[in-house]
N, C-alpha and C positions, 0 to 999 in steps of 0.2 A: 504494500500500500504506500502510495506517494504522499509526502507531506504537502501541506498548503504551499510552502516555499518551493518545493520541487515542481508542483503542478504549474507554477507560474514561471518556470524556466530557471529557477535558482539551483545552485549547486552547493555542496558541502565539502569541507576539508576535515580529515580526521586528525585530531591533536590529542595525544595521550589517551586514546580510547573514546574521546568525545567528538561528536560531529558538530562543527561550527559552520554556520552559513557564510558563504563567500559574498560579503556585502561590500559594494563599492559606492562611495559618495559621488554624487553628480559633480561635474566640474563647476568650479566657482568662477564668476565673472572676473575679468581683469580690470584693475583700476585701483586707485588709492582711496581708502576710506577717509583719511585725514582727520583733522581735529573736529570739524563740524559733523562728520559721520560718527565719530566716537561720542560726541555730545548727544547726538540723536539716539544712538544706541543706548546710552545710559538713561536717557529720559524714557524711552520706550520700556526698558527693562524695569525701571523703578515705578513708573506711573501708568503704563499701558501694557501690563503683562500679557493680556490676551492677544493683543495685536502683535507684540514681540514674538510670542510663542508661535502664533499662526504663521508669521512671516518666516520664522526660523524653520518650521516644519515644511513649509512649501518650497523653501530654498530661495526666497525672494529678498531676504534680509540684506545680504551683502550688496546686491545691486541697488537696493533702496538707499543704503548708507553711502555708496559711491555717488549716486545721483544727488543726494542731499548735500554732500560735500561740494560737488561741482556747482550746484545752484547757490549755495551759501557763499562760495568764493566769488562768483560772478556778482551776486547781490552786494556783497561787502565792497567790492571794487566800485560799483556804481554808486552806492550810498556815500562812500568816502569822497568820491569826486564831486557829487552833487552838494554835499554839505560843505566841503571846502570852498567850492565856488560861491555858495550862498553866504558864507561867513567871511569871504574875502581873504581866505588863507591861500596865498599864491607863492610862486617861486620868488617874486620880488620881496615878499615878506621874509622868506627864508634867507635871502641874501642880506637883507637889512637887519633882521633880528631873529637869529636862529632859535634862541630860547623861547621866544613868543610863538614861533612857528611850531616847534616841537610840542609845546604845551597845548596849542590849539589842535594839532593833529591827534595827539593822544586823547583829547576830549572828544573829538569827532569819531575816532575809532571805538572808543568806549560806548558812545551813543549808538553807533552802527551795530556793535556787538549786542547791545540790549534789544535793538529792533530785530535782529536775526534770531535771537533766542525766542522772542515772543511770536514771531510770524512764521518761522521755519522749523525750529527745533522743538518747541513745546506746544505742538498742535496735535 
């Protein structure tokens, strides 16, 4: 009598008298998860356990994290440029007063980070 696993084309390997199924994981997508992907993963794991587990079991989690990271990097770049332009933080300011420029850019990046967390990571 064939097992459920064998009926579906599975095979076994004998190890120390025990039959272990030959299970191979599906190939994972190529790409970098990055900081934003990791932040998204931690948020899902801590606050959306059902979604996290469903994506993990379906094999869609890694691609979701890669896509999230790419979207976040693009959005961060766009937000920083827009905010810097709106606040008058320019290369001329950088040449004239580097400390003021650094302070303004750090402030802009921190605000952009908060926006990304609220709109992309913690949803």
